[in-house]
N, C-alpha and C positions, 0 to 999 in steps of 0.2 A: 496461167500460161503453162503449157507443157514444157518440161525440160527435155532437151534432145541429148541422146548419148552418142558419142563419137569415139572412134579409135583409128589409129594409123595402121597401115597406109590408107590414105584417102584418095578417092578418084574425083574427077570433075563433078560427076553426078552427086557425090556426097556433099561437097561444099556448096553446090547450087541449091541445096535444100536448106541451107542456113541463111537466115535473114537478120539484118541489123535489129538488135533487141532480143534475139533468142538467147535463152540461157542454156548452157550445155554442161554436161558432165563428161570428162575425158577419162577413159580407162585405156591402159596400154602404154605405149612408148611415146615419150616426149624427149627431145634433145634440148640441151641448154646451150646458151651462148650469149655473150655480151660483147661490148665494143672491141676489146682486144682480140677475142676469138674470131669475130666477124672480119676484122682487118686481116688476120692470118689466112682465113678462108678466101677472102677476096684476092690476096696476093697469089695463092695457089691457083685460083681460076685464071688470073691474068698470065701466069707463067705456064699454064697448061699441065700442071702437076696434079696427081690424084688427090682427091679430097678424103678427109677422115670419115666422112659420112656420105651415103647416097641420100640426098635430100628429097628425091622424088616421092611424093605422097606423104611426106613427114610433117611433123610439127616442131617448132622451136620455141622455147620459153626463155625470155630475157630475164635471167636470174643469176645471181652470184651467191649461192647459199652460204650461210655461216657454217663454221666447222660443227660437225656432229658430235654430240656428247657420246660417251661410251655405249650407252644403251639405245642410241638412235641410229637411223639409217642416214639421215641428213639433218643439218641444222635448219634454222629458220630459212624459208625459201620464198620470199615475197618478190613480186615483179619489180623490175627496174623501168625507168623511163624509156619507152620505145623509140622516141625520136632520135636517140643517140645511134640507133641502128639504121636510120633511114637511108643513109648513103649506100648501104650494102644490101638492103632488103630487095630491091628490084632484081639484082643478080641472083639471089637465092630463089626468088619466085620463078625466074627463068629456068633455074635448075630443077624445078618441080616441087619446091616447098609449097604446102597447101595451107598451113596454119602458122601464124605468128601470135605469140601470147606475151603481153606486157601490160603497161599502163600508160595512159596519156594519148594524145592525138597523134596522127601520122601525117606526113607531108602529102601534098597533092600527087607528087611523083609516085609515092608508095601506093596511094589509093588507086591511081590509074593502073599501076602494075598488078594490083590485086584483081581488078576487073579483067585486065588483059590475060592474066595467067590463071584465072579462076581459082582464087585463093581468098582466105578470110583473115581478118585481124580480130583477135579476141582480147578482151581486157580481163584481168584477174584483179581481185581486190587488194589494193595496197594497204598496208597496216595489219594484214592478217597472215603474216609470214609463218608464224608458228602453226596456225591452223592448216595452211596450205601444205606445210611439210608433212603433216599427218597423212596426207593422201599418197605420199611417196612410199612405195613398198620395196624399192630397190634403186640403188644409184651406182653406176659404174663409170669410171673415168674412160673417156674415148680418146681425147687428144689434148695436147697443150697443158700438161701437168704443171709446167712452169708458171702458168697463170693462176695457180691456186684455185680459189672459189670461182674464178671466171673461166676456168677450163671448160671444155665441152664434156658434158656428162650425158649418159643415156639413163633416163629415169623411167622406171615403171611405176605408173600411178593408177589409183583407183578412185573414181568419182572426183576428179580434180575439177572444181567449179570455175566457170568463166562465162562471159557474155560476149556475143557477137557485136562488135562495134562497126566494122567495115565489112560489107559483103560483096559478092561478085557482081551485084547490080548497081554498085556505086553509092549505095546508101551509107550514111554515117550517123550512128546513134548519137554522138556528141552534138553534131550540128542540129539534128532533129530535136534534141533536148533543149538546146539553146533557143531555137525558134519557138518552141512551145512555151518556154519560160518568158521570152520577150512578149509573146502574144498575151499571155496571162497577165504580165505586169502592165502592159498597155491598157488592158481592159480595166484594171484596178485604178489607173490614173484617171481615166475618163470619168 
C-alpha cells in the first residue's frame, strides 16, 4: 500500500483523496489541543470572540506532551483518546478544520460531521509517544499556557505517521476491521 503525504492547509479536494485504511505521513504544521483547550475554544465561539487559531484547512492533534528534556524540542507526544473531544469536534469542523488526529473510535455525530464538512479522522499509534516526538521539529506555544502540556501548540512535523480511520465517504476503518474479524471467526466456528 502506498503511503500518502499530506500537509496543511488542506482543501476539500485533498481530503477527498484520503480513504479509510490509507497510511499517511504528515509534514508541516499540526496544532495541538485536548479537552480543556477545546472547552476554551468552544466558549470563545459561543461568545463570538476571536480564536487563537484560524482552523480553516488545518489539523489538530489530541496530545498533551510531556515536558521536554533540555536537548529535546518536545517530550513524549502520544495521542490521547479522541472521544473526549467529541462534544467539540463538530464545531471545529464547521470552522474548517480538515484533520483530527488521536486514538480510539469517534461518535456518530463526529463521523457525520466529518462527511458533512469534508474532513478526516486519523489515528496515530498509542504507546509510541517517544517515537512520535522525534517527528516534531519545532513546538511553539499558541494559547492557554495555564493549561501546561494541554495548551495549544503549533507543531512543525516531518513524516508524522497516521492512518485514516474515518473518511469523507462515511467509511470507518475500525468498523470494517471488526466486521472482517467477525466473519473470519464465524468461518472458523463452522
